[in-house]
C-alpha positions in Angstrom: 0.2 0.0 0.2 1.4 3.4 -0.6 0.5 6.8 1.4 -0.2 10.2 -0.4 -1.3 13.3 0.5 -1.7 15.6 -2.8 -3.3 18.9 -3.4 -3.3 21.4 -6.0 -3.3 25.6 -5.7 -4.5 27.5 -8.6 -2.0 28.4 -11.1 -0.9 31.2 -12.2 0.5 32.3 -15.0 2.2 35.6 -15.9 2.9 37.2 -19.8 5.5 36.5 -21.8 7.0 37.7 -25.4 6.4 35.4 -28.2 9.1 33.7 -29.6 8.7 33.6 -33.7 8.1 30.0 -35.0 11.8 28.0 -35.6 13.2 25.2 -36.9 14.9 24.4 -32.9 18.3 22.3 -32.7 19.8 22.5 -29.8 21.8 25.1 -30.2 18.2 27.5 -31.3 16.8 26.1 -28.2 19.5 26.4 -25.8 20.0 30.2 -27.3 15.7 30.5 -27.2 15.5 29.1 -23.2 17.9 32.7 -22.1 15.7 34.2 -24.7 12.4 33.3 -23.5 13.7 33.9 -19.5 14.8 37.2 -20.5 11.3 38.8 -21.3 9.4 37.0 -18.2 8.0 38.2 -15.0 9.8 37.8 -12.0 8.7 37.1 -8.6 9.5 37.1 -5.5 11.4 33.8 -6.8 12.3 34.5 -10.3 11.1 34.0 -13.3 8.3 31.6 -15.2 7.7 27.8 -13.6 10.0 25.0 -11.8 8.3 20.8 -11.8 10.8 18.5 -10.3 11.2 15.6 -8.2 12.6 14.5 -5.1 13.7 11.1 -3.9 15.5 9.5 -0.8 15.0 5.8 -0.2 16.9 5.2 3.8 17.0 2.4 5.8 14.2 2.6 9.1 15.1 0.2 11.5 11.7 0.0 13.0 7.9 1.7 12.6 7.5 3.8 16.0 7.1 7.4 15.9 10.9 8.6 16.1 10.7 6.7 12.6 10.8 8.1 9.3 6.9 6.6 9.4 6.7 8.3 11.7 7.3 11.5 11.4 6.0 11.2 7.8 2.6 10.4 9.4 3.1 13.7 11.8 3.6 16.0 8.3 0.4 14.4 6.7 -1.2 15.0 9.8 -4.6 17.2 9.7 -2.6 19.0 6.6 -4.9 21.5 4.4 -5.4 22.5 1.5 -4.7 25.8 2.5 -1.5 26.7 0.4 0.3 28.0 4.1 -0.8 24.0 5.1 1.1 22.6 1.8 4.4 24.5 2.1 4.6 23.8 5.5 4.0 20.3 5.0 6.5 20.4 2.3 8.6 22.2 4.5 8.0 19.3 7.1 8.8 16.8 5.0 12.5 18.2 3.5 12.8 18.7 7.3 12.6 14.8 8.5 14.2 13.2 6.0 17.5 15.5 7.0 17.4 14.4 10.2 17.7 10.9 8.9 20.6 11.6 6.9 23.0 9.3 8.6 20.4 6.6 7.0 20.3 6.8 3.4 20.8 5.1 1.4 19.7 6.8 -2.5 18.4 9.4 -3.9 18.0 11.1 -6.8 16.2 14.2 -8.7 15.4 16.0 -11.5 13.5 19.5 -12.2 11.8 21.6 -15.3 12.1 24.7 -16.1 8.7 26.7 -17.6 7.7 30.3 -19.2 4.7 32.0 -16.8 1.7 31.9 -19.9 2.9 28.0 -20.3 1.3 27.7 -16.9 -0.6 24.7 -18.4 2.2 22.7 -19.9 4.1 23.1 -16.4 0.2 21.3 -14.3 0.6 18.8 -17.4 4.1 17.6 -17.0 3.2 17.9 -12.6 0.2 15.1 -13.6 2.8 12.6 -15.4 5.4 12.8 -12.5 2.8 12.1 -9.9 0.9 9.3 -12.4 3.9 7.6 -12.8 5.6 7.6 -9.3 1.8 7.1 -8.5 1.8 4.0 -10.4 4.9 3.0 -8.5 3.7 3.0 -5.1 0.6 1.0 -5.8 3.1 -1.7 -5.3 3.2 -3.9 -2.6 6.3 -6.0 -0.4 5.2 -8.7 1.7 8.0 -10.6 2.9 8.1 -14.7 3.1 8.0 -14.3 7.5 5.5 -11.7 8.8 7.3 -10.1 11.3 4.6 -9.8 14.1 6.2 -7.6 16.1 3.7 -4.1 16.5 6.4 -1.6 15.9 7.3 -3.9 12.3 10.4 -5.2 10.5 13.2 -3.1 9.4 12.9 -2.0 6.0 13.6 0.9 3.3 12.1 3.4 2.8 11.6 5.2 -0.8 9.9 8.4 -0.3 8.9 11.1 -3.0 8.4 14.6 -3.2 6.8 16.4 -6.5 6.1 20.2 -6.2 5.6 22.8 -8.9 6.3 26.1 -7.8 6.7 30.0 -9.1 9.9 31.0 -10.3 13.3 29.5 -11.0 15.5 29.7 -8.1 14.5 26.4 -6.4 17.3 24.2 -6.5 16.7 20.4 -8.2 19.5 18.7 -9.1 22.0 17.1 -7.6 20.8 14.6 -4.8 21.9 11.3 -5.3 25.7 12.5 -6.2 26.8 13.3 -3.0 25.0 13.2 1.1 25.6 17.0 0.9 24.1 17.8 -2.7 21.0 15.6 -2.0 21.1 18.2 1.7 21.6 21.4 -0.5 18.2 20.5 -3.0 15.8 19.5 0.7 17.5 22.3 1.8 16.8 25.0 -0.8 12.8 23.0 -1.4 12.5 23.7 2.4 13.6 27.4 2.1 11.7 28.5 -0.9 8.1 27.1 0.2 8.3 28.9 2.3 8.0 32.8 0.9 5.7 34.7 0.0 3.4 33.0 3.5 4.0 29.8 0.6 1.8 31.1 -2.5 4.7 30.6 -4.2 4.0 26.4 -4.1 1.0 25.5 -7.2 1.3 22.0 -5.9 2.9 19.3 -4.3 2.6 15.3 -3.8 4.4 13.2 -1.3 4.3 9.5 -1.1 5.9 7.0 0.6 6.7 3.1 0.4 5.9 0.9 2.2 3.4 1.9 4.5 2.2 -0.7 6.0 3.9 -2.4 9.0 4.1 -6.3 7.7 5.4 -4.5 3.9 9.2 -4.3 4.1 11.4 -3.3 0.6 14.7 -5.2 0.5 17.5 -3.9 -1.9 16.7 -5.4 -4.7 13.1 -4.7 -4.5 14.5 -0.6 -4.8 17.1 -1.6 -7.5 14.2 -3.0 -9.6 11.2 -0.4 -8.9 13.7 2.6 -8.3 16.2 1.9 -10.8 16.8 6.1 -11.3 18.0 6.3 -7.8 21.4 6.6 -6.8 23.6 5.1 -3.9 24.6 8.1 -1.2 
């Protein structure tokens, strides 16, 4: 089973400069990307919209209140749809993961920038990321020998956060290349989501697996189901 927190806010758009239709070689794409940004309206976190994903896999010795399971459930408790609540939830998840950095096994991240008047494309990409991850999280990890202890067995936990945020300053590249770079990505998200009382966040979704006490994810399970993760 999987845990899932999801909410979407109204997507904001800003007028941008209309670029003439040209044949886009790789060089043209790079130049037009810079050209697009030049004429973008600038907000508190920069220009346009960024959609990104960060994933962290970590080892949890049990399912107690102080484990990553307990911390994530605390983050999920009473989270509503208001910008302040969504941004605080995203901030809390990032901080919870950073507190458990000694238990990290692997991580990865990716991000994509959109012009302000491409809000529809940004939302579509966000939905693509969330749907792709949600399908992975539907798998159950039932071991051959079920542990009857109330706190559950030791297991790898994969936590995914997909976020759509205004501006271009939030760092999404680098998670998984080192513990330090993974912390930088989480710290950037944790800081930026609180800007403007959370109104910079358009949408956020957090998922983690396994979700039940009798489920155990092995290293082989992680490699098979989340091949994009990089050992840290």
